[in-house]
C-alpha positions as CSV (number, residue, x, y, z in Angstrom):
1,X,25.0,-34.6,-5.9
2,X,22.9,-34.6,-9.0
3,X,22.4,-31.5,-11.2
4,X,18.7,-31.4,-10.1
5,X,19.8,-31.3,-6.4
6,X,22.3,-28.6,-7.1
7,X,19.7,-26.5,-9.0
8,X,17.3,-26.9,-6.0
9,X,19.9,-25.7,-3.6
10,X,20.8,-22.7,-5.7
11,X,17.1,-21.8,-6.0
12,X,16.8,-21.7,-2.2
13,X,19.9,-19.5,-2.0
14,X,18.4,-17.2,-4.6
15,X,15.1,-17.1,-2.7
16,X,16.9,-16.2,0.5
17,X,18.7,-13.4,-1.2
18,X,15.4,-12.1,-2.7
19,X,13.8,-12.1,0.8
20,X,16.8,-10.2,2.2
21,X,16.3,-7.6,-0.5
22,X,12.6,-7.4,0.3
23,X,13.5,-6.7,3.9
24,X,16.0,-4.1,2.9
25,X,13.4,-2.3,0.8
26,X,11.0,-2.4,3.7
27,X,13.6,-0.6,5.9
28,X,14.6,1.9,3.2
29,X,11.0,2.9,2.4
30,X,10.0,3.2,6.1
31,X,13.0,5.4,6.8
32,X,12.5,7.5,3.7
33,X,9.2,8.7,5.1
34,X,5.8,7.0,4.9
35,X,4.1,10.4,4.9
36,X,5.3,10.5,1.2
37,X,2.6,8.7,-0.8
38,X,5.2,7.3,-3.3
39,X,7.1,5.5,-0.5
40,X,3.9,4.3,1.1
41,X,2.5,3.0,-2.1
42,X,5.7,1.2,-3.0
43,X,5.9,-0.4,0.5
44,X,2.3,-1.6,0.3
45,X,3.0,-3.2,-3.0
46,X,5.5,-5.5,-1.2
47,X,2.7,-7.1,0.9
48,X,0.1,-9.7,0.1
49,X,-3.6,-8.7,-0.3
50,X,-4.4,-9.8,3.3
51,X,-1.4,-9.2,5.4
52,X,-1.1,-9.4,9.2
53,X,0.9,-7.0,11.3
54,X,1.5,-7.3,15.0
55,X,3.4,-4.5,16.7
56,X,2.2,-5.3,20.3
57,X,-0.9,-4.8,22.3
58,X,-3.3,-2.4,20.6
59,X,-1.2,-2.5,17.4
60,X,-2.4,-5.5,15.5
61,X,-3.6,-4.9,12.0
62,X,-5.1,-7.4,9.4
63,X,-6.0,-6.8,5.8
64,X,-5.1,-4.3,3.1
65,X,-7.0,-1.3,4.5
66,X,-5.5,-1.9,8.0
67,X,-2.1,-2.1,6.5
68,X,-2.6,1.3,4.9
69,X,-3.8,2.7,8.2
70,X,-0.8,1.4,10.1
71,X,1.8,2.4,7.6
72,X,0.2,5.6,6.4
73,X,-1.1,7.0,9.7
74,X,0.0,5.2,12.8
75,X,3.8,5.0,12.0
76,X,4.2,8.5,10.7
77,X,2.0,9.8,13.6
78,X,4.3,8.1,16.1
79,X,7.8,8.8,14.7
80,X,9.2,11.7,12.7
81,X,12.5,10.0,12.0
82,X,13.7,6.4,12.0
83,X,16.6,4.4,10.7
84,X,16.1,0.6,10.7
85,X,19.1,-1.6,11.1
86,X,18.2,-5.3,10.7
87,X,20.7,-8.1,11.0
88,X,21.3,-11.8,11.7
89,X,18.5,-13.1,9.5
90,X,17.4,-16.7,9.8
91,X,15.3,-17.5,6.7
92,X,13.7,-20.9,6.0
93,X,12.3,-21.4,2.5
94,X,9.7,-24.1,1.8
95,X,8.5,-23.9,-1.8
96,X,6.5,-20.7,-2.3
97,X,6.4,-19.9,1.4
98,X,9.1,-18.8,3.8
99,X,9.7,-17.6,7.3
100,X,12.3,-15.1,8.7
101,X,13.6,-13.9,12.0
102,X,15.7,-10.8,12.3
103,X,17.1,-8.6,15.0
104,X,16.3,-4.9,14.7
105,X,17.7,-1.7,16.2
106,X,15.9,1.5,15.3
107,X,17.0,4.9,16.5
108,X,13.8,7.1,16.2
109,X,12.4,10.5,17.0
110,X,9.1,10.2,18.9
111,X,6.9,12.7,17.2
112,X,4.7,13.8,20.2
113,X,7.7,14.6,22.5
114,X,10.2,15.4,19.7
115,X,12.5,13.1,21.7
116,X,15.3,10.8,20.5
117,X,14.7,7.2,21.4
118,X,16.0,3.7,20.8
119,X,13.9,0.7,19.8
120,X,15.2,-2.9,19.6
121,X,13.8,-6.4,19.3
122,X,13.1,-9.1,16.8
123,X,10.9,-9.4,13.7
124,X,9.2,-12.7,13.0
125,X,7.9,-12.7,9.5
126,X,6.1,-14.9,6.9
127,X,6.6,-14.5,3.2
128,X,4.7,-15.8,0.1
129,X,5.9,-15.9,-3.5
130,X,3.2,-14.4,-5.7
131,X,3.8,-14.4,-9.5
132,X,7.5,-15.1,-9.0
133,X,7.9,-12.2,-6.4
134,X,8.4,-12.6,-2.7
135,X,6.0,-10.6,-0.5
136,X,5.3,-10.0,3.2
137,X,2.4,-12.0,4.5
138,X,2.9,-11.2,8.1
139,X,5.2,-9.2,10.3
140,X,5.4,-9.5,14.1
141,X,7.6,-7.1,16.0
142,X,8.7,-8.2,19.5
143,X,10.2,-5.2,21.3
144,X,13.0,-5.8,23.8
145,X,12.9,-2.1,24.6
146,X,11.7,1.4,23.6
147,X,13.6,3.9,25.6
148,X,14.7,7.5,25.6
149,X,18.1,8.0,24.0
150,X,19.5,9.9,27.0
151,X,18.3,7.3,29.5
152,X,19.1,4.1,27.7
153,X,17.5,0.7,28.2
154,X,19.1,0.1,31.6
155,X,17.3,3.1,33.2
156,X,14.1,3.0,31.2
157,X,13.2,-0.2,29.3
158,X,9.9,1.0,28.0
159,X,7.1,-1.1,26.5
């Protein structure tokens, strides 16, 4: 293996680690509360100018203003508490673009019912390196279940 090949392999590993940190920041900021303008502003700064979000039927958002609506109104309006747990990432880096797949489990409190619930599924994501920094370009959440805590996913699978 040449020094150039080794440097290239190390660069990919560094990129993967940077994307993992980006995802961890997403989780932390969502869970810290998007009704706080500081958290919302910082989270938005980790997205490209024209991002795409797909969180299921009726919850597809495209562009910067739509991102602000989703993260600043829709999410805080739906849940009063959440704690993202993401794991088993599969990240593929190709130059200044990358893709990622993650499992997620998110205990939440549904705001309207003030009810504990479980959410789980997978994230499919696209990332772009802008000015040396990795950013989200798209996030698609595929839900396996959204279910009341006391019923579990066997009794009530949800949407």
